[in-house]
KETI-58934 format. One record per atom (N, C-alpha, C): chain; atom name; x, y, z. Coordinates in Angstrom, 2 decimals, always signed. Layout:
N
NODE   chain   name         u         v         w
NODE       A     CA         X         Y         Z
...
This chain:
142
NODE   chain   name         u         v         w
NODE       A      N   +183.27    +53.14   +126.07
NODE       A     CA   +184.05    +52.56   +125.00
NODE       A      C   +184.54    +51.19   +125.47
NODE       A      N   +184.39    +50.17   +124.63
NODE       A     CA   +184.79    +48.83   +125.08
NODE       A      C   +186.31    +48.74   +125.24
NODE       A      N   +186.71    +47.95   +126.22
NODE       A     CA   +188.16    +47.75   +126.43
NODE       A      C   +188.56    +46.42   +125.82
NODE       A      N   +189.68    +46.40   +125.12
NODE       A     CA   +190.19    +45.20   +124.47
NODE       A      C   +191.49    +44.79   +125.14
NODE       A      N   +191.73    +43.51   +125.14
NODE       A     CA   +193.01    +43.01   +125.68
NODE       A      C   +194.09    +43.23   +124.63
NODE       A      N   +195.34    +43.15   +125.06
NODE       A     CA   +196.46    +43.33   +124.13
NODE       A      C   +196.44    +42.28   +123.04
NODE       A      N   +196.06    +41.04   +123.38
NODE       A     CA   +196.01    +39.97   +122.37
NODE       A      C   +194.96    +40.28   +121.30
NODE       A      N   +193.79    +40.81   +121.72
NODE       A     CA   +192.75    +41.15   +120.75
NODE       A      C   +193.20    +42.29   +119.84
NODE       A      N   +193.87    +43.30   +120.42
NODE       A     CA   +194.36    +44.41   +119.62
NODE       A      C   +195.40    +43.95   +118.61
NODE       A      N   +196.32    +43.09   +119.05
NODE       A     CA   +197.37    +42.58   +118.17
NODE       A      C   +196.77    +41.76   +117.04
NODE       A      N   +195.75    +40.95   +117.34
NODE       A     CA   +195.08    +40.14   +116.31
NODE       A      C   +194.37    +41.04   +115.31
NODE       A      N   +193.75    +42.12   +115.77
NODE       A     CA   +193.05    +43.04   +114.88
NODE       A      C   +194.03    +43.74   +113.95
NODE       A      N   +195.18    +44.16   +114.47
NODE       A     CA   +196.19    +44.82   +113.65
NODE       A      C   +196.72    +43.86   +112.59
NODE       A      N   +196.94    +42.62   +112.96
NODE       A     CA   +197.42    +41.62   +112.00
NODE       A      C   +196.40    +41.40   +110.88
NODE       A      N   +195.11    +41.37   +111.22
NODE       A     CA   +194.08    +41.17   +110.20
NODE       A      C   +194.06    +42.34   +109.22
NODE       A      N   +194.23    +43.56   +109.71
NODE       A     CA   +194.25    +44.74   +108.84
NODE       A      C   +195.47    +44.68   +107.93
NODE       A      N   +196.63    +44.31   +108.50
NODE       A     CA   +197.85    +44.22   +107.69
NODE       A      C   +197.73    +43.14   +106.61
NODE       A      N   +196.93    +42.12   +106.85
NODE       A     CA   +196.73    +41.05   +105.87
NODE       A      C   +195.66    +41.40   +104.83
NODE       A      N   +195.10    +42.62   +104.91
NODE       A     CA   +194.15    +43.07   +103.88
NODE       A      C   +192.69    +42.99   +104.26
NODE       A      N   +192.37    +42.62   +105.46
NODE       A     CA   +190.96    +42.55   +105.86
NODE       A      C   +190.44    +43.96   +106.11
NODE       A      N   +189.20    +44.20   +105.68
NODE       A     CA   +188.59    +45.52   +105.86
NODE       A      C   +187.38    +45.41   +106.78
NODE       A      N   +187.05    +46.52   +107.39
NODE       A     CA   +185.85    +46.57   +108.23
NODE       A      C   +184.63    +46.52   +107.32
NODE       A      N   +183.52    +45.96   +107.79
NODE       A     CA   +182.32    +45.92   +106.94
NODE       A      C   +181.86    +47.33   +106.60
NODE       A      N   +181.40    +47.52   +105.37
NODE       A     CA   +180.96    +48.83   +104.92
NODE       A      C   +179.56    +49.11   +105.45
NODE       A      N   +179.36    +50.30   +105.97
NODE       A     CA   +178.06    +50.69   +106.51
NODE       A      C   +177.16    +51.19   +105.39
NODE       A      N   +175.88    +50.90   +105.52
NODE       A     CA   +174.92    +51.38   +104.53
NODE       A      C   +174.54    +52.81   +104.89
NODE       A      N   +174.59    +53.70   +103.90
NODE       A     CA   +174.23    +55.09   +104.12
NODE       A      C   +172.73    +55.24   +103.86
NODE       A      N   +172.06    +55.85   +104.79
NODE       A     CA   +170.61    +56.03   +104.65
NODE       A      C   +170.31    +56.96   +103.48
NODE       A      N   +169.13    +56.80   +102.85
NODE       A     CA   +168.79    +57.60   +101.66
NODE       A      C   +168.86    +59.11   +101.90
NODE       A      N   +168.45    +59.58   +103.09
NODE       A     CA   +168.47    +61.02   +103.34
NODE       A      C   +169.90    +61.55   +103.29
NODE       A      N   +170.84    +60.80   +103.85
NODE       A     CA   +172.23    +61.23   +103.82
NODE       A      C   +172.78    +61.17   +102.39
NODE       A      N   +172.38    +60.16   +101.65
NODE       A     CA   +172.85    +60.02   +100.28
NODE       A      C   +172.38    +61.20    +99.43
NODE       A      N   +171.12    +61.59    +99.57
NODE       A     CA   +170.62    +62.71    +98.77
NODE       A      C   +171.27    +64.01    +99.19
NODE       A      N   +171.55    +64.17   +100.48
NODE       A     CA   +172.23    +65.38   +100.93
NODE       A      C   +173.65    +65.42   +100.39
NODE       A      N   +174.31    +64.28   +100.34
NODE       A     CA   +175.68    +64.23    +99.85
NODE       A      C   +175.70    +64.58    +98.36
NODE       A      N   +174.69    +64.14    +97.63
NODE       A     CA   +174.62    +64.41    +96.20
NODE       A      C   +173.94    +65.76    +95.92
NODE       A      N   +173.58    +66.48    +96.98
NODE       A     CA   +172.95    +67.79    +96.90
NODE       A      C   +171.61    +67.76    +96.15
NODE       A      N   +170.88    +66.67    +96.32
NODE       A     CA   +169.54    +66.56    +95.76
NODE       A      C   +168.55    +66.89    +96.86
NODE       A      N   +167.54    +67.68    +96.57
NODE       A     CA   +166.56    +67.99    +97.61
NODE       A      C   +165.72    +66.76    +97.95
NODE       A      N   +165.38    +66.66    +99.21
NODE       A     CA   +164.51    +65.59    +99.67
NODE       A      C   +163.09    +66.11    +99.62
NODE       A      N   +162.22    +65.40    +98.95
NODE       A     CA   +160.83    +65.83    +98.83
NODE       A      C   +160.16    +65.74   +100.20
NODE       A      N   +159.48    +66.83   +100.63
NODE       A     CA   +158.81    +66.78   +101.92
NODE       A      C   +157.63    +65.81   +101.87
NODE       A      N   +157.43    +65.12   +102.95
NODE       A     CA   +156.30    +64.19   +103.01
NODE       A      C   +155.21    +64.78   +103.89
NODE       A      N   +153.97    +64.57   +103.50
NODE       A     CA   +152.83    +65.08   +104.25
NODE       A      C   +152.55    +64.17   +105.43
NODE       A      N   +152.37    +64.76   +106.58
NODE       A     CA   +151.98    +63.97   +107.74
NODE       A      C   +150.47    +63.98   +107.90
NODE       A      N   +149.83    +65.00   +107.34
NODE       A     CA   +148.38    +65.12   +107.46
NODE       A      C   +147.71    +64.27   +106.39
NODE       A      N   +146.44    +63.98   +106.57
NODE       A     CA   +145.73    +63.22   +105.54
NODE       A      C   +145.61    +64.04   +104.25
NODE       A      N   +145.39    +63.37   +103.16
NODE       A     CA   +145.19    +64.05   +101.88
NODE       A      C   +143.94    +64.93   +101.98
NODE       A      N   +143.91    +66.06   +101.25
NODE       A     CA   +142.70    +66.88   +101.27
NODE       A      C   +141.49    +66.08   +100.82
NODE       A      N   +140.37    +66.30   +101.48
NODE       A     CA   +139.16    +65.52   +101.20
NODE       A      C   +138.57    +65.88    +99.85
NODE       A      N   +138.67    +67.15    +99.47
NODE       A     CA   +138.12    +67.59    +98.20
NODE       A      C   +139.17    +67.46    +97.09
NODE       A      N   +138.71    +67.23    +95.90
NODE       A     CA   +139.58    +67.22    +94.73
NODE       A      C   +140.15    +68.63    +94.56
NODE       A      N   +141.39    +68.78    +94.09
NODE       A     CA   +141.98    +70.13    +93.96
NODE       A      C   +141.13    +71.10    +93.15
NODE       A      N   +140.49    +70.63    +92.09
NODE       A     CA   +139.64    +71.52    +91.29
NODE       A      C   +138.41    +71.97    +92.08
NODE       A      N   +137.82    +71.06    +92.84
NODE       A     CA   +136.66    +71.42    +93.67
NODE       A      C   +137.07    +72.40    +94.76
NODE       A      N   +138.25    +72.18    +95.33
NODE       A     CA   +138.73    +73.07    +96.38
NODE       A      C   +139.02    +74.46    +95.80
NODE       A      N   +139.58    +74.51    +94.58
NODE       A     CA   +139.84    +75.81    +93.94
NODE       A      C   +138.53    +76.52    +93.63
NODE       A      N   +137.51    +75.79    +93.23
NODE       A     CA   +136.20    +76.40    +92.99
NODE       A      C   +135.63    +76.98    +94.28
NODE       A      N   +135.84    +76.28    +95.38
NODE       A     CA   +135.38    +76.77    +96.67
NODE       A      C   +136.12    +78.06    +97.05
NODE       A      N   +137.42    +78.10    +96.79
NODE       A     CA   +138.21    +79.31    +97.07
NODE       A      C   +137.68    +80.47    +96.24
NODE       A      N   +137.41    +80.24    +94.96
NODE       A     CA   +136.88    +81.30    +94.10
NODE       A      C   +135.51    +81.76    +94.58
NODE       A      N   +134.69    +80.84    +95.07
NODE       A     CA   +133.38    +81.20    +95.60
NODE       A      C   +133.52    +82.10    +96.82
NODE       A      N   +134.45    +81.75    +97.72
NODE       A     CA   +134.67    +82.56    +98.92
NODE       A      C   +135.16    +83.95    +98.53
NODE       A      N   +136.10    +84.02    +97.59
NODE       A     CA   +136.62    +85.32    +97.16
NODE       A      C   +135.52    +86.14    +96.49
NODE       A      N   +134.69    +85.48    +95.69
NODE       A     CA   +133.57    +86.17    +95.05
NODE       A      C   +132.60    +86.75    +96.07
NODE       A      N   +132.32    +85.99    +97.11
NODE       A     CA   +131.44    +86.49    +98.18
NODE       A      C   +132.06    +87.71    +98.86
NODE       A      N   +133.38    +87.66    +99.10
NODE       A     CA   +134.05    +88.80    +99.72
NODE       A      C   +134.00    +90.01    +98.79
NODE       A      N   +134.17    +89.77    +97.50
NODE       A     CA   +134.22    +90.85    +96.52
NODE       A      C   +132.91    +91.62    +96.44
NODE       A      N   +131.79    +90.91    +96.52
NODE       A     CA   +130.49    +91.60    +96.43
NODE       A      C   +130.02    +92.15    +97.77
NODE       A      N   +130.82    +91.96    +98.81
NODE       A     CA   +130.50    +92.55   +100.10
NODE       A      C   +129.76    +91.65   +101.06
NODE       A      N   +129.61    +90.38   +100.75
NODE       A     CA   +128.95    +89.44   +101.64
NODE       A      C   +129.88    +88.27   +101.93
NODE       A      N   +130.89    +88.49   +102.77
NODE       A     CA   +131.87    +87.41   +103.01
NODE       A      C   +131.21    +86.18   +103.64
NODE       A      N   +131.68    +85.03   +103.20
NODE       A     CA   +131.15    +83.76   +103.71
NODE       A      C   +131.69    +83.51   +105.11
NODE       A      N   +130.83    +83.08   +105.99
NODE       A     CA   +131.24    +82.74   +107.35
NODE       A      C   +131.83    +81.35   +107.38
NODE       A      N   +132.53    +81.05   +108.44
NODE       A     CA   +133.20    +79.76   +108.59
NODE       A      C   +132.22    +78.60   +108.40
NODE       A      N   +131.09    +78.68   +109.05
NODE       A     CA   +130.12    +77.59   +108.98
NODE       A      C   +129.55    +77.43   +107.57
NODE       A      N   +129.39    +78.56   +106.85
NODE       A     CA   +128.90    +78.48   +105.47
NODE       A      C   +129.92    +77.79   +104.56
NODE       A      N   +131.19    +78.09   +104.78
NODE       A     CA   +132.24    +77.46   +103.97
NODE       A      C   +132.27    +75.96   +104.24
NODE       A      N   +132.20    +75.58   +105.52
NODE       A     CA   +132.20    +74.16   +105.87
NODE       A      C   +130.97    +73.47   +105.28
NODE       A      N   +129.81    +74.12   +105.35
NODE       A     CA   +128.57    +73.54   +104.82
NODE       A      C   +128.66    +73.36   +103.31
NODE       A      N   +129.16    +74.37   +102.60
NODE       A     CA   +129.27    +74.28   +101.14
NODE       A      C   +130.26    +73.21   +100.73
NODE       A      N   +131.39    +73.15   +101.42
NODE       A     CA   +132.38    +72.11   +101.12
NODE       A      C   +131.80    +70.74   +101.41
NODE       A      N   +131.03    +70.64   +102.49
NODE       A     CA   +130.39    +69.37   +102.83
NODE       A      C   +129.38    +68.95   +101.78
NODE       A      N   +128.65    +69.93   +101.23
NODE       A     CA   +127.69    +69.61   +100.16
NODE       A      C   +128.41    +69.09    +98.92
NODE       A      N   +129.54    +69.71    +98.60
NODE       A     CA   +130.33    +69.24    +97.45
NODE       A      C   +130.86    +67.84    +97.72
NODE       A      N   +131.36    +67.64    +98.93
NODE       A     CA   +131.96    +66.35    +99.30
NODE       A      C   +130.90    +65.25    +99.41
NODE       A      N   +129.68    +65.64    +99.77
NODE       A     CA   +128.61    +64.65    +99.95
NODE       A      C   +128.21    +63.99    +98.63
NODE       A      N   +128.57    +64.63    +97.52
NODE       A     CA   +128.26    +64.03    +96.22
NODE       A      C   +129.03    +62.72    +96.03
NODE       A      N   +130.19    +62.60    +96.69
NODE       A     CA   +131.03    +61.41    +96.53
NODE       A      C   +130.98    +60.50    +97.76
NODE       A      N   +130.93    +61.08    +98.95
NODE       A     CA   +130.95    +60.28   +100.18
NODE       A      C   +129.88    +60.78   +101.14
NODE       A      N   +129.78    +60.12   +102.28
NODE       A     CA   +128.80    +60.52   +103.30
NODE       A      C   +129.45    +61.16   +104.52
NODE       A      N   +130.73    +61.45   +104.44
NODE       A     CA   +131.43    +62.01   +105.60
NODE       A      C   +131.23    +63.52   +105.69
NODE       A      N   +131.22    +64.03   +106.91
NODE       A     CA   +131.10    +65.47   +107.13
NODE       A      C   +132.48    +66.06   +107.40
NODE       A      N   +132.57    +67.36   +107.26
NODE       A     CA   +133.83    +68.05   +107.52
NODE       A      C   +133.87    +68.54   +108.95
NODE       A      N   +135.07    +68.75   +109.46
NODE       A     CA   +135.25    +69.20   +110.84
NODE       A      C   +135.88    +70.59   +110.86
NODE       A      N   +136.03    +71.12   +112.07
NODE       A     CA   +136.72    +72.40   +112.23
NODE       A      C   +138.18    +72.26   +111.81
NODE       A      N   +138.75    +71.09   +112.02
NODE       A     CA   +140.13    +70.85   +111.61
NODE       A      C   +140.29    +70.96   +110.10
NODE       A      N   +139.27    +70.51   +109.35
NODE       A     CA   +139.33    +70.65   +107.90
NODE       A      C   +139.39    +72.12   +107.52
NODE       A      N   +138.58    +72.94   +108.17
NODE       A     CA   +138.53    +74.37   +107.86
NODE       A      C   +139.89    +75.02   +108.15
NODE       A      N   +140.50    +74.67   +109.28
NODE       A     CA   +141.81    +75.23   +109.63
NODE       A      C   +142.85    +74.85   +108.59
NODE       A      N   +142.86    +73.58   +108.17
NODE       A     CA   +143.83    +73.15   +107.16
NODE       A      C   +143.52    +73.78   +105.80
NODE       A      N   +142.24    +73.98   +105.49
NODE       A     CA   +141.83    +74.62   +104.24
NODE       A      C   +142.40    +76.04   +104.18
NODE       A      N   +142.26    +76.78   +105.28
NODE       A     CA   +142.81    +78.14   +105.31
NODE       A      C   +144.33    +78.14   +105.22
NODE       A      N   +144.96    +77.13   +105.81
NODE       A     CA   +146.42    +77.04   +105.75
NODE       A      C   +146.88    +76.74   +104.32
NODE       A      N   +146.12    +75.92   +103.59
NODE       A     CA   +146.48    +75.61   +102.21
NODE       A      C   +146.24    +76.79   +101.28
NODE       A      N   +145.26    +77.63   +101.60
NODE       A     CA   +144.90    +78.76   +100.73
NODE       A      C   +145.07    +80.06   +101.52
NODE       A      N   +146.29    +80.54   +101.53
NODE       A     CA   +146.61    +81.72   +102.35
NODE       A      C   +145.94    +82.99   +101.83
NODE       A      N   +145.45    +82.97   +100.59
NODE       A     CA   +144.75    +84.13   +100.06
NODE       A      C   +143.46    +84.39   +100.85
NODE       A      N   +142.98    +83.39   +101.55
NODE       A     CA   +141.75    +83.52   +102.33
NODE       A      C   +142.02    +83.82   +103.80
NODE       A      N   +143.08    +84.52   +104.08
NODE       A     CA   +143.44    +84.81   +105.47
NODE       A      C   +142.25    +85.44   +106.19
NODE       A      N   +141.94    +84.91   +107.36
NODE       A     CA   +140.81    +85.43   +108.12
NODE       A      C   +141.05    +86.85   +108.58
NODE       A      N   +140.09    +87.68   +108.37
NODE       A     CA   +140.21    +89.08   +108.78
NODE       A      C   +139.02    +89.42   +109.65
NODE       A      N   +139.28    +90.27   +110.61
NODE       A     CA   +138.17    +90.76   +111.43
NODE       A      C   +137.71    +92.09   +110.87
NODE       A      N   +136.43    +92.35   +110.94
NODE       A     CA   +135.91    +93.60   +110.40
NODE       A      C   +136.38    +94.76   +111.26
NODE       A      N   +136.67    +95.86   +110.60
NODE       A     CA   +137.13    +97.04   +111.31
NODE       A      C   +135.94    +97.95   +111.56
NODE       A      N   +135.97    +98.58   +112.70
NODE       A     CA   +134.88    +99.50   +113.01
NODE       A      C   +135.07   +100.80   +112.23
NODE       A      N   +133.96   +101.40   +111.87
NODE       A     CA   +134.00   +102.65   +111.12
NODE       A      C   +134.26   +103.78   +112.11
NODE       A      N   +135.16   +104.66   +111.73
NODE       A     CA   +135.48   +105.77   +112.63
NODE       A      C   +134.27   +106.70   +112.73
NODE       A      N   +134.22   +107.47   +113.81
NODE       A     CA   +133.09   +108.38   +114.01
NODE       A      C   +133.03   +109.44   +112.92
NODE       A      N   +134.20   +109.87   +112.43
NODE       A     CA   +134.22   +110.89   +111.38
NODE       A      C   +133.57   +110.35   +110.11
NODE       A      N   +133.80   +109.11   +109.78
NODE       A     CA   +133.22   +108.53   +108.57
NODE       A      C   +131.78   +108.12   +108.80
NODE       A      N   +131.44   +107.84   +110.05
NODE       A     CA   +130.11   +107.34   +110.36
NODE       A      C   +129.07   +108.46   +110.43
NODE       A      N   +129.52   +109.66   +110.75
NODE       A     CA   +128.56   +110.75   +110.94
NODE       A      C   +128.25   +111.43   +109.61
NODE       A      N   +126.98   +111.58   +109.34
NODE       A     CA   +126.51   +112.26   +108.14
NODE       A      C   +125.59   +113.38   +108.61
NODE       A      N   +125.82   +114.57   +108.07
NODE       A     CA   +124.96   +115.68   +108.46
NODE       A      C   +124.21   +116.20   +107.23
NODE       A      N   +123.39   +117.20   +107.44
NODE       A     CA   +122.54   +117.72   +106.36
NODE       A      C   +123.36   +118.33   +105.24
NODE       A      N   +124.48   +118.95   +105.57
NODE       A     CA   +125.33   +119.56   +104.53
NODE       A      C   +125.88   +118.48   +103.60
NODE       A      N   +126.23   +117.32   +104.15
NODE       A     CA   +126.73   +116.21   +103.32
NODE       A      C   +125.65   +115.71   +102.38
NODE       A      N   +124.43   +115.59   +102.88
NODE       A     CA   +123.32   +115.11   +102.05
NODE       A      C   +123.02   +116.11   +100.94
NODE       A      N   +123.04   +117.41   +101.27
NODE       A     CA   +122.78   +118.45   +100.27
NODE       A      C   +123.86   +118.42    +99.18
NODE       A      N   +125.12   +118.26    +99.60
NODE       A     CA   +126.21   +118.22    +98.62
NODE       A      C   +126.07   +117.00    +97.70
NODE       A      N   +125.68   +115.87    +98.25
NODE       A     CA   +125.47   +114.67    +97.44
NODE       A      C   +124.31   +114.88    +96.47
NODE       A      N   +123.23   +115.47    +96.95
NODE       A     CA   +122.06   +115.71    +96.11
NODE       A      C   +122.42   +116.64    +94.96
NODE       A      N   +123.15   +117.74    +95.26
NODE       A     CA   +123.54   +118.69    +94.22
NODE       A      C   +124.46   +118.04    +93.19
NODE       A      N   +125.35   +117.18    +93.65
NODE       A     CA   +126.26   +116.49    +92.73
NODE       A      C   +125.48   +115.56    +91.81
NODE       A      N   +124.54   +114.82    +92.37
NODE       A     CA   +123.73   +113.92    +91.55
NODE       A      C   +122.86   +114.69    +90.56
NODE       A      N   +122.33   +115.84    +90.98
NODE       A     CA   +121.52   +116.67    +90.08
NODE       A      C   +122.38   +117.17    +88.92
NODE       A      N   +123.65   +117.48    +89.22
NODE       A     CA   +124.56   +117.94    +88.16
NODE       A      C   +124.79   +116.87    +87.12
NODE       A      N   +124.88   +115.62    +87.56
NODE       A     CA   +125.06   +114.52    +86.60
NODE       A      C   +123.79   +114.29    +85.79
NODE       A      N   +122.67   +114.46    +86.45
NODE       A     CA   +121.39   +114.20    +85.79
NODE       A      C   +121.11   +115.26    +84.72
NODE       A      N   +121.49   +116.48    +85.01
NODE       A     CA   +121.23   +117.57    +84.08
NODE       A      C   +122.22   +117.60    +82.93
NODE       A      N   +123.37   +116.95    +83.09
NODE       A     CA   +124.39   +117.03    +82.04
NODE       A      C   +124.12   +116.16    +80.85
């Protein structure tokens, strides 16, 4: 903290008594919005998504459709398809970083690892086949 002489302190007190005010500080916008209880819009630090939002949504629907029919799209297939869509407008390729950010933007596509089938579900014996055959014959005859 700076030290002032008695003469400087006395002069400062006299200036205040004569009506002089300290210069007003400028309040930064973030503090002003907080004081007024207005939310501050978050700013993106990452680059804008390379694909148009509609094209990206179509890609998400394609991935979900592939999962739905039992043939989930692999990471490289998704990057290739997105690159093909993007190549219509530019010549740039997509990176692994794009794929990571794509999954972060679309949490519905959370990566899942396939689960192994238990031995009880994996084993089929002759009695199971006979029961299935008899059931199907019952439907056919009805």
